[in-house]
Phi, psi and omega in degrees: 000323187299321187290319182295320180296312175297322183290318183257356189292331175295341177267000183103004178289118177240160173231138171238115175280135184220110184262148175205169179070021176203179177285145174310317177297328176285324184294308180304318181302313181295321180293321178295308186298328185259013180043046175301121180274017174237159179301143185229132176232186183234129188265086182299135179063014172064024183305307184289322179297321180292318177302317179270359176068037173267101192288338178206176193291003184261017183262175177214138172248143175250110181245126186279188187283348182262358177093009187265130179289122176256347177191154181212127164260112184275342189232184185294157178210164180247176186301322177294318175295324177293314179297321178293322173294317185292326178298326178294320193257340180270000000 
C-alpha cells in the first residue's frame, strides 16, 4: 500500500487506515511501527468493516470524491492487484 500511496497520492489517491478485530492500542502501534504516512483509526464494533463486507483486516474499499464506491477488495490483495484497480479509477 505504501508504494501505491507514494506513486498515486499526487493524483488524488488517499488512504485512511482502519483497524478492527484487535485492540485500538495495537492498531495504532502497528501503524506507528510501520511508519504509515496516512491517518489510521479504529473501527469500534467493526461497523465500517461490516458495511463494506470486509471480513478481516486485509480488505480495501475505493471511494471516490463524491463518496461512490468504485472498487472493493473484500479479501487480501497484492501490489499488482492494487495498481490495476487504481489505474481504472484514477
